[in-house]
N, CA, C and O atoms as a MOPAC input file, in Angstrom:
PM7 MOZYME 1SCF
protein

 N    -25.62500 1    51.79300 1   -20.63100 1
 C    -24.52600 1    51.99800 1   -19.70100 1
 C    -24.57300 1    50.91700 1   -18.56400 1
 O    -23.56100 1    50.31700 1   -18.20400 1
 N    -25.79000 1    50.71400 1   -18.03400 1
 C    -25.94000 1    49.68000 1   -16.98100 1
 C    -25.57300 1    48.29600 1   -17.48100 1
 O    -24.91700 1    47.52400 1   -16.78300 1
 N    -25.99100 1    47.99900 1   -18.66000 1
 C    -25.67400 1    46.69600 1   -19.27100 1
 C    -24.19700 1    46.52500 1   -19.47800 1
 O    -23.66800 1    45.42300 1   -19.33000 1
 N    -23.52600 1    47.59200 1   -19.81500 1
 C    -22.00800 1    47.49900 1   -20.05800 1
 C    -21.34200 1    47.24900 1   -18.71200 1
 O    -20.36200 1    46.50500 1   -18.67000 1
 N    -21.81000 1    47.82000 1   -17.61500 1
 C    -21.27300 1    47.58000 1   -16.28200 1
 C    -21.46600 1    46.09300 1   -15.86900 1
 O    -20.55200 1    45.43100 1   -15.37700 1
 N    -22.69400 1    45.61900 1   -16.09700 1
 C    -22.94900 1    44.20800 1   -15.77800 1
 C    -22.05500 1    43.24100 1   -16.58900 1
 O    -21.52500 1    42.26800 1   -16.05300 1
 N    -21.90700 1    43.53000 1   -17.86300 1
 C    -21.08600 1    42.65100 1   -18.68200 1
 C    -19.64200 1    42.70400 1   -18.24800 1
 O    -18.96900 1    41.67400 1   -18.22900 1
 N    -19.13900 1    43.90100 1   -17.88900 1
 C    -17.78100 1    44.03200 1   -17.45300 1
 C    -17.58000 1    43.23700 1   -16.16500 1
 O    -16.58500 1    42.52300 1   -16.03700 1
 N    -18.49900 1    43.34300 1   -15.21200 1
 C    -18.41700 1    42.61200 1   -13.96300 1
 C    -18.44900 1    41.10700 1   -14.23400 1
 O    -17.71200 1    40.34700 1   -13.60500 1
 N    -19.30600 1    40.67600 1   -15.17400 1
 C    -19.40600 1    39.26000 1   -15.52000 1
 C    -18.03900 1    38.73900 1   -16.01100 1
 O    -17.57400 1    37.69400 1   -15.55700 1
 N    -17.42900 1    39.44200 1   -16.90100 1
 C    -16.13300 1    39.07100 1   -17.43000 1
 C    -15.02000 1    39.02000 1   -16.36700 1
 O    -14.16300 1    38.13700 1   -16.36700 1
 N    -15.07900 1    40.00400 1   -15.47100 1
 C    -14.15100 1    40.00700 1   -14.36700 1
 C    -14.34400 1    38.78600 1   -13.45300 1
 O    -13.36300 1    38.13700 1   -13.09000 1
 N    -15.56700 1    38.46900 1   -13.08400 1
 C    -15.83900 1    37.33600 1   -12.29000 1
 C    -15.42200 1    35.99500 1   -12.95100 1
 O    -14.89200 1    35.10600 1   -12.28400 1
 N    -15.65800 1    35.87700 1   -14.19500 1
 C    -15.25400 1    34.64700 1   -14.92900 1
 C    -13.74500 1    34.57500 1   -14.95300 1
 O    -13.19800 1    33.48500 1   -14.78800 1
 N    -13.04400 1    35.67400 1   -15.14700 1
 C    -11.60400 1    35.68800 1   -15.17100 1
 C    -11.05300 1    35.30900 1   -13.79200 1
 O    -10.08600 1    34.55100 1   -13.70800 1
 N    -11.64600 1    35.81900 1   -12.72300 1
 C    -11.16300 1    35.47700 1   -11.39000 1
 C    -11.39200 1    34.01800 1   -11.09300 1
 O    -10.52300 1    33.34900 1   -10.53300 1
 N    -12.57000 1    33.51200 1   -11.46800 1
 C    -12.87200 1    32.08200 1   -11.27100 1
 C    -11.91200 1    31.20200 1   -12.03200 1
 O    -11.41400 1    30.23400 1   -11.45700 1
 N    -11.62700 1    31.46800 1   -13.25900 1
 C    -10.71800 1    30.65100 1   -14.07300 1
 C     -9.26300 1    30.80200 1   -13.55300 1
 O     -8.46000 1    29.88200 1   -13.71100 1
 N     -8.93100 1    31.92100 1   -12.95400 1
 C     -7.57900 1    32.10200 1   -12.37800 1
 C     -7.44300 1    31.33600 1   -11.10300 1
 O     -6.34900 1    30.86600 1   -10.79100 1
 N     -8.52600 1    31.18300 1   -10.33200 1
 C     -8.45500 1    30.53800 1    -9.03200 1
 C     -8.28000 1    29.02900 1    -9.13300 1
 O     -7.52200 1    28.43200 1    -8.36800 1
 N     -8.96800 1    28.42900 1   -10.05800 1
 C     -8.91100 1    26.95600 1   -10.12200 1
 C     -8.63100 1    26.62400 1   -11.62600 1
 O     -9.18100 1    27.26100 1   -12.52300 1
 N     -7.80800 1    25.66600 1   -11.85200 1
 C     -7.60900 1    25.18800 1   -13.20400 1
 C     -7.32500 1    23.70600 1   -13.15500 1
 O     -7.04400 1    23.14900 1   -12.09400 1
 N     -7.39500 1    23.08900 1   -14.27400 1
 C     -7.20900 1    21.65500 1   -14.39400 1
 C     -5.77900 1    21.28400 1   -14.06300 1
 O     -4.84700 1    21.98800 1   -14.45200 1
 N     -5.59400 1    20.17900 1   -13.34400 1
 C     -4.31200 1    19.69700 1   -12.88700 1
 C     -3.88300 1    18.56500 1   -13.77900 1
 O     -4.67600 1    17.66900 1   -14.06800 1
 N     -2.62000 1    18.58600 1   -14.23000 1
 C     -2.09700 1    17.50200 1   -15.04200 1
 C     -0.96600 1    16.79500 1   -14.27800 1
 O     -0.45300 1    17.30900 1   -13.28400 1
 N     -0.60100 1    15.63000 1   -14.75600 1
 C      0.49500 1    14.89200 1   -14.14000 1
 C      1.73000 1    15.66300 1   -13.88500 1
 O      2.28200 1    15.60900 1   -12.78500 1
 N      2.21900 1    16.43400 1   -14.93400 1
 C      3.43100 1    17.21300 1   -14.80000 1
 C      3.30600 1    18.30100 1   -13.75800 1
 O      4.30600 1    18.71600 1   -13.17200 1
 N      2.06500 1    18.78100 1   -13.51200 1
 C      1.84100 1    19.85300 1   -12.49900 1
 C      2.17900 1    19.39000 1   -11.10100 1
 O      2.64500 1    20.17800 1   -10.27900 1
 N      1.94600 1    18.10100 1   -10.82100 1
 C      2.08600 1    17.57200 1    -9.42300 1
 C      3.49600 1    17.16300 1    -9.05500 1
 O      3.82100 1    17.08100 1    -7.87000 1
 N      4.35000 1    16.90100 1   -10.04900 1
 C      5.64900 1    16.42200 1    -9.76500 1
 C      6.49400 1    17.57400 1    -9.13700 1
 O      6.51900 1    18.69500 1    -9.64500 1
 N      7.15100 1    17.26200 1    -8.06600 1
 C      7.99400 1    18.25600 1    -7.34000 1
 C      8.04700 1    17.97400 1    -5.85400 1
 O      7.73500 1    16.87500 1    -5.39400 1
 N      8.45900 1    19.01900 1    -5.10000 1
 C      8.60300 1    18.91600 1    -3.66600 1
 C      7.58700 1    19.73800 1    -2.96600 1
 O      7.30600 1    20.86200 1    -3.38100 1
 N      7.00900 1    19.20200 1    -1.88400 1
 C      5.93400 1    19.87800 1    -1.15400 1
 C      6.39500 1    19.93000 1     0.36200 1
 O      7.13400 1    19.07600 1     0.85200 1
 N      5.90100 1    20.98600 1     1.03800 1
 C      6.16000 1    21.10700 1     2.44700 1
 C      4.80700 1    21.42400 1     3.18400 1
 O      3.94100 1    22.14500 1     2.68700 1
 N      4.70600 1    20.82900 1     4.39300 1
 C      3.56900 1    21.13500 1     5.23600 1
 C      4.05000 1    21.38400 1     6.62200 1
 O      4.81300 1    20.57300 1     7.14800 1
 N      3.65000 1    22.45700 1     7.25000 1
 C      4.07800 1    22.80600 1     8.63000 1
 C      2.92300 1    22.48100 1     9.56100 1
 O      1.81200 1    22.99200 1     9.41200 1
 N      3.22000 1    21.60400 1    10.54200 1
 C      2.26700 1    21.25800 1    11.59100 1
 C      2.62600 1    22.08100 1    12.84400 1
 O      3.67800 1    22.72100 1    12.84500 1
 N      1.82200 1    22.09600 1    13.88500 1
 C      2.19300 1    22.70200 1    15.14500 1
 C      3.37800 1    22.02800 1    15.79800 1
 O      4.04000 1    22.63200 1    16.64200 1
 N      3.65100 1    20.83800 1    15.44400 1
 C      4.68600 1    19.98800 1    16.12100 1
 C      5.84200 1    19.62900 1    15.22000 1
 O      6.72500 1    18.89800 1    15.66800 1
 N      5.90600 1    20.09400 1    13.96400 1
 C      6.96000 1    19.75200 1    13.05500 1
 C      6.67100 1    20.02400 1    11.60600 1
 O      5.74300 1    20.76400 1    11.27800 1
 N      7.42800 1    19.45400 1    10.76700 1
 C      7.29500 1    19.70800 1     9.30600 1
 C      7.36500 1    18.37900 1     8.54100 1
 O      8.10700 1    17.47000 1     8.91300 1
 N      6.57600 1    18.29300 1     7.46600 1
 C      6.59400 1    17.13700 1     6.62800 1
 C      6.95000 1    17.53900 1     5.23700 1
 O      6.41700 1    18.53300 1     4.74300 1
 N      7.81700 1    16.83100 1     4.57800 1
 C      8.21800 1    17.10100 1     3.19200 1
 C      7.86800 1    15.85400 1     2.33000 1
 O      8.09600 1    14.70700 1     2.71300 1
 N      7.31000 1    16.16000 1     1.16300 1
 C      6.95100 1    15.09300 1     0.21700 1
 C      7.50500 1    15.39600 1    -1.08900 1
 O      7.18800 1    16.44300 1    -1.65500 1
 N      8.38600 1    14.48200 1    -1.66600 1
 C      8.89200 1    14.62800 1    -2.98200 1
 C      8.25000 1    13.57900 1    -3.90500 1
 O      8.39300 1    12.37100 1    -3.71600 1
 N      7.53900 1    14.10100 1    -4.90900 1
 C      6.93400 1    13.26600 1    -5.89000 1
 C      7.77300 1    13.24200 1    -7.20200 1
 O      7.98000 1    14.27100 1    -7.84400 1
 N      8.21700 1    12.09200 1    -7.54700 1
 C      9.10500 1    11.93700 1    -8.71500 1
 C      8.29200 1    11.51300 1    -9.93200 1
 O      7.23800 1    10.89000 1    -9.80600 1
 N      8.80500 1    11.86300 1   -11.12200 1
 C      8.13200 1    11.51700 1   -12.36500 1
 C      7.96600 1    10.04600 1   -12.54900 1
 O      6.99900 1     9.59800 1   -13.16500 1
 N      8.91500 1     9.26500 1   -12.01200 1
 C      8.84700 1     7.78000 1   -12.15900 1
 C      7.83500 1     7.10600 1   -11.27000 1
 O      7.78600 1     5.87600 1   -11.23400 1
 N      7.04700 1     7.83800 1   -10.57000 1
 C      5.98900 1     7.21500 1    -9.66000 1
 C      6.46800 1     6.83600 1    -8.28600 1
 O      5.81000 1     6.06400 1    -7.58900 1
 N      7.61500 1     7.36900 1    -7.88000 1
 C      8.12400 1     7.09800 1    -6.54600 1
 C      8.01400 1     8.38300 1    -5.72100 1
 O      7.98300 1     9.49000 1    -6.25900 1
 N      7.95700 1     8.20400 1    -4.42200 1
 C      8.00400 1     9.35800 1    -3.50600 1
 C      8.91600 1     9.13300 1    -2.35700 1
 O      9.24700 1     8.00700 1    -1.98600 1
 N      9.32900 1    10.28600 1    -1.78000 1
 C     10.16200 1    10.25600 1    -0.53700 1
 C      9.35400 1    11.19300 1     0.41000 1
 O      9.02700 1    12.33900 1     0.10100 1
 N      9.07000 1    10.59700 1     1.57600 1
 C      8.36300 1    11.34300 1     2.60900 1
 C      9.24900 1    11.49300 1     3.84000 1
 O      9.70800 1    10.50100 1     4.40600 1
 N      9.48400 1    12.71700 1     4.24700 1
 C     10.33000 1    13.02200 1     5.43400 1
 C      9.56400 1    13.81100 1     6.43700 1
 O      8.84300 1    14.75700 1     6.12000 1
 N      9.74400 1    13.38500 1     7.68900 1
 C      9.03300 1    14.08100 1     8.78600 1
 C     10.05300 1    14.57100 1     9.77700 1
 O     10.85500 1    13.78100 1    10.27500 1
 N     10.04600 1    15.88100 1    10.08600 1
 C     10.94600 1    16.47700 1    11.03400 1
 C     10.08100 1    16.94800 1    12.21600 1
 O      9.33100 1    17.91700 1    12.09300 1
 N     10.19000 1    16.26300 1    13.35000 1
 C      9.41000 1    16.67600 1    14.56000 1
 C     10.28100 1    17.67000 1    15.35600 1
 O     11.47700 1    17.45100 1    15.54700 1
 N      9.66100 1    18.74700 1    15.80500 1
 C     10.39800 1    19.70900 1    16.60900 1
 C     10.96500 1    19.03500 1    17.86200 1
 O     10.27900 1    18.31600 1    18.58800 1
 N     12.25300 1    19.30800 1    18.07400 1
 C     12.96600 1    18.75900 1    19.21900 1
 C     13.63000 1    17.40300 1    19.00300 1
 O     14.38600 1    16.95500 1    19.86400 1
 N     13.36800 1    16.73500 1    17.87400 1
 C     14.00100 1    15.47600 1    17.56900 1
 C     15.21300 1    15.73800 1    16.69000 1
 O     15.15000 1    16.62800 1    15.84200 1
 N     16.27400 1    15.03500 1    16.84100 1
 C     17.51600 1    15.25000 1    16.13100 1
 C     17.48400 1    14.81100 1    14.68500 1
 O     18.11300 1    15.45100 1    13.84200 1
 N     16.75900 1    13.72200 1    14.36000 1
 C     16.73900 1    13.24700 1    13.00800 1
 C     15.32800 1    13.12000 1    12.47800 1
 O     14.35900 1    13.02900 1    13.23100 1
 N     15.24000 1    13.11500 1    11.13700 1
 C     13.96500 1    12.95400 1    10.47400 1
 C     13.63300 1    11.52300 1    10.29000 1
 O     14.53300 1    10.68900 1    10.19000 1
 N     12.39000 1    11.20500 1    10.24100 1
 C     11.88200 1     9.86100 1     9.88500 1
 C     11.59300 1     9.96900 1     8.34600 1
 O     10.98200 1    10.92700 1     7.87100 1
 N     12.06200 1     8.94600 1     7.61400 1
 C     11.87600 1     8.93800 1     6.17700 1
 C     11.26000 1     7.64900 1     5.67000 1
 O     11.52800 1     6.55700 1     6.17000 1
 N     10.45500 1     7.81200 1     4.69600 1
 C      9.72700 1     6.69000 1     4.03800 1
 C      9.80400 1     6.89400 1     2.49700 1
 O      9.68900 1     8.00200 1     1.97300 1
 N     10.00200 1     5.77300 1     1.83500 1
 C      9.98000 1     5.77000 1     0.37800 1
 C      8.84600 1     4.84300 1    -0.13600 1
 O      8.59800 1     3.78500 1     0.44300 1
 N      8.19500 1     5.23700 1    -1.18100 1
 C      7.15600 1     4.42000 1    -1.73600 1
 C      6.78100 1     4.80700 1    -3.13600 1
 O      7.52600 1     5.49300 1    -3.83700 1
 N      5.60400 1     4.35300 1    -3.53600 1
 C      5.08500 1     4.60500 1    -4.87400 1
 C      3.83100 1     5.47500 1    -4.79100 1
 O      3.12300 1     5.43400 1    -3.78400 1
 N      3.55200 1     6.24500 1    -5.80700 1
 C      2.40700 1     7.08100 1    -5.83900 1
 C      1.75900 1     7.03800 1    -7.22000 1
 O      2.38200 1     6.65100 1    -8.20900 1
 N      0.48500 1     7.44900 1    -7.26000 1
 C     -0.24000 1     7.53000 1    -8.48000 1
 C     -1.02400 1     8.84700 1    -8.56000 1
 O     -1.33400 1     9.43500 1    -7.52300 1
 N     -1.33500 1     9.30100 1    -9.72000 1
 C     -2.13100 1    10.50500 1    -9.90300 1
 C     -3.43000 1    10.15300 1   -10.55500 1
 O     -3.42500 1     9.59700 1   -11.65300 1
 N     -4.54100 1    10.44900 1    -9.93600 1
 C     -5.88100 1    10.22500 1   -10.47400 1
 C     -6.34100 1    11.51100 1   -11.04800 1
 O     -6.83100 1    12.37200 1   -10.31800 1
 N     -6.19900 1    11.68500 1   -12.37900 1
 C     -6.57400 1    12.93600 1   -13.03300 1
 C     -8.05400 1    13.23100 1   -12.97400 1
 O     -8.46900 1    14.38100 1   -12.83500 1
 N     -8.87400 1    12.14200 1   -13.08500 1
 C    -10.33700 1    12.33600 1   -13.04100 1
 C    -10.81400 1    12.95800 1   -11.74900 1
 O    -11.67400 1    13.83900 1   -11.73900 1
 N    -10.23400 1    12.47800 1   -10.65100 1
 C    -10.62400 1    12.96700 1    -9.34200 1
 C     -9.72000 1    14.03200 1    -8.76400 1
 O     -9.97500 1    14.57200 1    -7.68800 1
 N     -8.61800 1    14.33700 1    -9.52600 1
 C     -7.63600 1    15.30800 1    -9.15900 1
 C     -7.11300 1    15.00000 1    -7.72400 1
 O     -7.28800 1    15.76900 1    -6.77900 1
 N     -6.49500 1    13.88100 1    -7.64500 1
 C     -5.94100 1    13.45000 1    -6.32600 1
 C     -4.65800 1    12.63300 1    -6.51700 1
 O     -4.46200 1    11.92400 1    -7.50400 1
 N     -3.78700 1    12.78500 1    -5.48500 1
 C     -2.58800 1    11.98500 1    -5.39700 1
 C     -2.94500 1    10.77400 1    -4.50100 1
 O     -3.65900 1    10.91500 1    -3.50800 1
 N     -2.44800 1     9.61700 1    -4.86300 1
 C     -2.61300 1     8.41100 1    -4.07400 1
 C     -1.22200 1     7.91600 1    -3.70500 1
 O     -0.44600 1     7.46400 1    -4.54600 1
 N     -0.93300 1     8.02600 1    -2.36100 1
 C      0.33800 1     7.51000 1    -1.84500 1
 C      0.09700 1     6.07000 1    -1.39000 1
 O     -0.90000 1     5.78900 1    -0.72500 1
 N      1.00300 1     5.16100 1    -1.74500 1
 C      0.88800 1     3.77700 1    -1.35400 1
 C      1.81300 1     3.53500 1    -0.18900 1
 O      3.00800 1     3.80300 1    -0.31200 1
 N      1.33500 1     3.04500 1     0.93300 1
 C      2.05800 1     2.69100 1     2.11400 1
 C      2.82500 1     3.90800 1     2.71600 1
 O      4.05000 1     3.85700 1     2.82800 1
 N      2.15500 1     4.93900 1     3.08200 1
 C      2.76400 1     6.12300 1     3.61300 1
 C      2.72400 1     6.18400 1     5.15600 1
 O      2.01800 1     5.41100 1     5.80500 1
 N      3.50800 1     7.13200 1     5.72300 1
 C      3.40200 1     7.41500 1     7.14900 1
 C      2.17700 1     8.37200 1     7.29400 1
 O      1.94700 1     9.27800 1     6.49300 1
 N      1.43700 1     8.09800 1     8.35000 1
 C      0.32200 1     9.03900 1     8.67100 1
 C      0.80500 1     9.79700 1     9.91200 1
 O      0.95400 1     9.21800 1    10.98800 1
 N      1.04600 1    11.10900 1     9.74200 1
 C      1.70000 1    11.85100 1    10.77200 1
 C      0.70100 1    12.46800 1    11.75800 1
 O      0.94400 1    12.45500 1    12.96500 1
 N     -0.38900 1    12.99300 1    11.27600 1
 C     -1.37100 1    13.67600 1    12.09500 1
 C     -2.50900 1    12.73200 1    12.50600 1
 O     -2.87000 1    11.82900 1    11.75100 1
 N     -3.07300 1    12.94000 1    13.70000 1
 C     -4.17500 1    12.06400 1    14.20000 1
 C     -5.51500 1    12.56500 1    13.74900 1
 O     -6.54300 1    12.08300 1    14.22400 1
 N     -5.53700 1    13.53000 1    12.83600 1
 C     -6.80000 1    14.12300 1    12.22900 1
 C     -7.45600 1    15.11900 1    13.18900 1
 O     -8.49400 1    15.69700 1    12.86900 1
 N     -6.85500 1    15.31600 1    14.35500 1
 C     -7.32900 1    16.31800 1    15.32600 1
 C     -6.32500 1    17.35900 1    15.59300 1
 O     -6.45700 1    18.12800 1    16.54500 1
 N     -5.26200 1    17.41300 1    14.73600 1
 C     -4.22300 1    18.41100 1    14.88700 1
 C     -3.10000 1    18.04800 1    15.81300 1
 O     -2.31500 1    18.90900 1    16.21000 1
 N     -3.00800 1    16.77800 1    16.16900 1
 C     -1.93900 1    16.32500 1    17.09300 1
 C     -1.05900 1    15.24500 1    16.38200 1
 O     -1.50000 1    14.54300 1    15.47200 1
 N      0.15600 1    15.16700 1    16.84100 1
 C      1.07800 1    14.20200 1    16.28800 1
 C      0.52700 1    12.75900 1    16.65300 1
 O      0.25700 1    12.45600 1    17.81600 1
 N      0.38600 1    11.94000 1    15.64400 1
 C     -0.07000 1    10.57400 1    15.82800 1
 C      1.02000 1     9.74800 1    16.54600 1
 O      2.19400 1     9.78800 1    16.17600 1
 N      0.58100 1     8.97300 1    17.62000 1
 C      1.57900 1     8.10300 1    18.25500 1
 C      2.14800 1     7.09200 1    17.22400 1
 O      1.40800 1     6.56900 1    16.39200 1
 N      3.41900 1     6.83800 1    17.29200 1
 C      4.13300 1     5.93000 1    16.35800 1
 C      3.82400 1     6.35700 1    14.87800 1
 O      3.57000 1     5.50900 1    14.02300 1
 N      3.85200 1     7.62900 1    14.62200 1
 C      3.64600 1     8.15800 1    13.27300 1
 C      4.63800 1     7.57700 1    12.24500 1
 O      4.33000 1     7.50400 1    11.05500 1
 N      5.78900 1     7.17900 1    12.70000 1
 C      6.79200 1     6.65200 1    11.84000 1
 C      6.50600 1     5.28400 1    11.25700 1
 O      7.16500 1     4.87600 1    10.30000 1
 N      5.57400 1     4.59200 1    11.78900 1
 C      5.17300 1     3.26800 1    11.26600 1
 C      4.41400 1     3.46600 1     9.96400 1
 O      3.51100 1     4.29600 1     9.85200 1
 N      4.81600 1     2.68100 1     9.00500 1
 C      4.19600 1     2.74400 1     7.68000 1
 C      2.81000 1     2.16400 1     7.76500 1
 O      2.60500 1     1.08100 1     8.31300 1
 N      1.85600 1     2.89700 1     7.21400 1
 C      0.43100 1     2.44700 1     7.16900 1
 C      0.19800 1     1.72700 1     5.84400 1
 O      0.22600 1     2.35900 1     4.78800 1
 N     -0.02900 1     0.43500 1     5.88400 1
 C     -0.34000 1    -0.34600 1     4.71400 1
 C     -1.62900 1     0.17300 1     4.07000 1
 O     -2.64500 1     0.33300 1     4.74600 1
 N     -1.57900 1     0.43100 1     2.77400 1
 C     -2.77500 1     0.88200 1     2.12200 1
 C     -2.56900 1     2.23500 1     1.38400 1
 O     -1.44300 1     2.64500 1     1.10300 1
 N     -3.67500 1     2.88800 1     1.09200 1
 C     -3.61500 1     4.13200 1     0.32300 1
 C     -3.94100 1     5.32500 1     1.11800 1
 O     -4.83700 1     5.30600 1     1.96200 1
 N     -3.18300 1     6.42500 1     0.84700 1
 C     -3.47200 1     7.71700 1     1.41700 1
 C     -3.80700 1     8.59500 1     0.26900 1
 O     -3.01100 1     8.74200 1    -0.65800 1
 N     -4.97900 1     9.19000 1     0.30300 1
 C     -5.49600 1    10.05000 1    -0.76200 1
 C     -5.39300 1    11.47900 1    -0.39600 1
 O     -5.88200 1    11.89500 1     0.65500 1
 N     -4.73900 1    12.28200 1    -1.27700 1
 C     -4.53400 1    13.72600 1    -1.09300 1
 C     -5.19000 1    14.49500 1    -2.24100 1
 O     -4.68600 1    14.45300 1    -3.36400 1
 N     -6.25300 1    15.16800 1    -2.00300 1
 C     -6.84500 1    16.01900 1    -3.11800 1
 C     -5.83300 1    17.05500 1    -3.53300 1
 O     -5.09400 1    17.60300 1    -2.71600 1
 N     -5.81900 1    17.32100 1    -4.88000 1
 C     -4.92700 1    18.27500 1    -5.45100 1
 C     -5.67700 1    19.51300 1    -5.94300 1
 O     -6.71800 1    19.40500 1    -6.59200 1
 N     -5.13700 1    20.67900 1    -5.62800 1
 C     -5.71100 1    21.90400 1    -6.08600 1
 C     -4.74300 1    22.73900 1    -6.79700 1
 O     -3.57100 1    22.71600 1    -6.42100 1
 N     -5.10200 1    23.48400 1    -7.79700 1
 C     -4.23300 1    24.35800 1    -8.46900 1
 C     -4.96500 1    25.73600 1    -8.51000 1
 O     -6.03500 1    25.87900 1    -9.10200 1
 N     -4.33300 1    26.72700 1    -7.85500 1
 C     -4.92100 1    28.06000 1    -7.79100 1
 C     -3.86200 1    29.10200 1    -8.16700 1
 O     -2.77600 1    29.15200 1    -7.58900 1
 N     -4.20100 1    29.89200 1    -9.10800 1
 C     -3.22300 1    30.95700 1    -9.56800 1
 C     -1.90100 1    30.35100 1    -9.93200 1
 O     -0.86500 1    30.98800 1    -9.74100 1
 N     -1.89100 1    29.08000 1   -10.47600 1
 C     -0.71700 1    28.44700 1   -10.90100 1
 C      0.04300 1    27.66200 1    -9.79700 1
 O      1.01000 1    26.95600 1   -10.08400 1
 N     -0.41200 1    27.80100 1    -8.54400 1
 C      0.23700 1    27.07100 1    -7.43500 1
 C     -0.50700 1    25.81800 1    -7.12800 1
 O     -1.73300 1    25.82800 1    -7.01700 1
 N      0.24100 1    24.68600 1    -6.98100 1
 C     -0.35500 1    23.39300 1    -6.68200 1
 C     -0.22100 1    23.09000 1    -5.23900 1
 O      0.84100 1    23.34100 1    -4.66800 1
 N     -1.26100 1    22.54700 1    -4.58800 1
 C     -1.27800 1    22.15400 1    -3.24600 1
 C     -1.96200 1    20.81900 1    -3.08300 1
 O     -2.78600 1    20.42300 1    -3.90700 1
 N     -1.60200 1    20.10700 1    -1.98200 1
 C     -2.17900 1    18.77700 1    -1.68200 1
 C     -2.82500 1    18.88300 1    -0.33600 1
 O     -2.15900 1    19.28600 1     0.61800 1
 N     -4.11300 1    18.53900 1    -0.19700 1
 C     -4.81500 1    18.71700 1     1.10300 1
 C     -4.67700 1    17.45600 1     1.91700 1
 O     -5.01000 1    16.36400 1     1.45700 1
 N     -4.18100 1    17.61300 1     3.14000 1
 C     -4.03600 1    16.48400 1     4.09600 1
 C     -5.22500 1    16.45800 1     5.08000 1
 O     -5.84600 1    15.41500 1     5.28300 1
 N     -5.52300 1    17.59100 1     5.67100 1
 C     -6.60400 1    17.67600 1     6.65000 1
 C     -7.27200 1    19.05400 1     6.53400 1
 O     -6.80900 1    20.01000 1     7.15700 1
 N     -8.36000 1    19.17100 1     5.74200 1
 C     -8.93600 1    20.49200 1     5.53800 1
 C     -9.47700 1    21.08600 1     6.81500 1
 O     -9.48700 1    22.30800 1     6.96500 1
 N     -9.93500 1    20.24700 1     7.75800 1
 C    -10.49600 1    20.76100 1     9.04400 1
 C     -9.45500 1    21.49400 1     9.88100 1
 O     -9.77100 1    22.46600 1    10.56700 1
 N     -8.23100 1    21.02800 1     9.82000 1
 C     -7.11300 1    21.59200 1    10.54800 1
 C     -6.28900 1    22.62600 1     9.70200 1
 O     -5.41100 1    23.31900 1    10.21700 1
 N     -6.61600 1    22.68600 1     8.40600 1
 C     -5.88200 1    23.57200 1     7.53400 1
 C     -4.47900 1    23.09000 1     7.11500 1
 O     -3.60000 1    23.87100 1     6.75000 1
 N     -4.32200 1    21.72100 1     7.19300 1
 C     -3.02700 1    21.13600 1     6.86700 1
 C     -2.99800 1    20.87400 1     5.38500 1
 O     -3.74900 1    20.03600 1     4.88600 1
 N     -2.13100 1    21.58600 1     4.66500 1
 C     -2.03200 1    21.51600 1     3.19800 1
 C     -0.57100 1    21.55700 1     2.81100 1
 O      0.17400 1    22.42400 1     3.26800 1
 N     -0.16300 1    20.63700 1     1.98100 1
 C      1.21400 1    20.62100 1     1.40600 1
 C      1.21600 1    21.75800 1     0.35500 1
 O      0.34400 1    21.81700 1    -0.51100 1
 N      2.21900 1    22.65700 1     0.45500 1
 C      2.43300 1    23.63800 1    -0.55100 1
 C      3.61200 1    23.27900 1    -1.35900 1
 O      4.64600 1    22.89500 1    -0.81300 1
 N      3.49100 1    23.39300 1    -2.70800 1
 C      4.58900 1    23.03100 1    -3.57100 1
 C      5.72800 1    24.08300 1    -3.42000 1
 O      5.50500 1    25.29000 1    -3.51700 1
 N      6.91900 1    23.57700 1    -3.18600 1
 C      8.06700 1    24.44000 1    -2.98100 1
 C      9.03900 1    24.38500 1    -4.20300 1
 O      9.83700 1    25.30700 1    -4.37200 1
 N      8.98900 1    23.34400 1    -5.04000 1
 C      9.83400 1    23.27200 1    -6.16400 1
 C      9.14800 1    22.42300 1    -7.29200 1
 O      8.31200 1    21.55500 1    -7.04200 1
 N      9.54500 1    22.72500 1    -8.46500 1
 C      9.01900 1    21.97900 1    -9.65600 1
 C      9.84100 1    20.74500 1    -9.87600 1
 O     10.85300 1    20.49600 1    -9.22000 1
 N      9.35000 1    19.96400 1   -10.85300 1
 C     10.08200 1    18.75600 1   -11.18500 1
 C     11.45000 1    19.04900 1   -11.68200 1
 O     11.71500 1    20.12600 1   -12.21500 1
 N     12.32700 1    18.09400 1   -11.51300 1
 C     13.68300 1    18.24600 1   -12.01700 1
 C     13.74200 1    17.68400 1   -13.43600 1
 O     13.26200 1    16.58100 1   -13.69700 1
 N     14.32500 1    18.43800 1   -14.33000 1
 C     14.40000 1    18.06700 1   -15.75000 1
 C     15.56000 1    17.06100 1   -15.98200 1
 O     15.78500 1    16.62800 1   -17.11200 1

């Protein structure tokens, strides 16, 4: 009887673990993501052709700042690599001065898939994570 309870618990724990995290594929990451900061919202659209559109809406500003660029998916490391993106946050939870200026280089966003939902981590210390809001367009 005791062994049966232990085996049942083991199966439940394995099922929970497998449900929490799963392997991420290229098709999983394509779509639209949103991230809410204390000072505004950022939207990121990843297209299947390797291009992205990044839009930043700052509270109190009339228009959004937009950037277009290229992105890559590193399946081995499970991360998105944005090429020449805007860096919005100063990594301390505040709006970066001149955030609209394109930062030459790579921005790396770890990808997680939990219970079928895909997210991109921007700043784990501040809890800033892009949540996927729509799937790829067919």
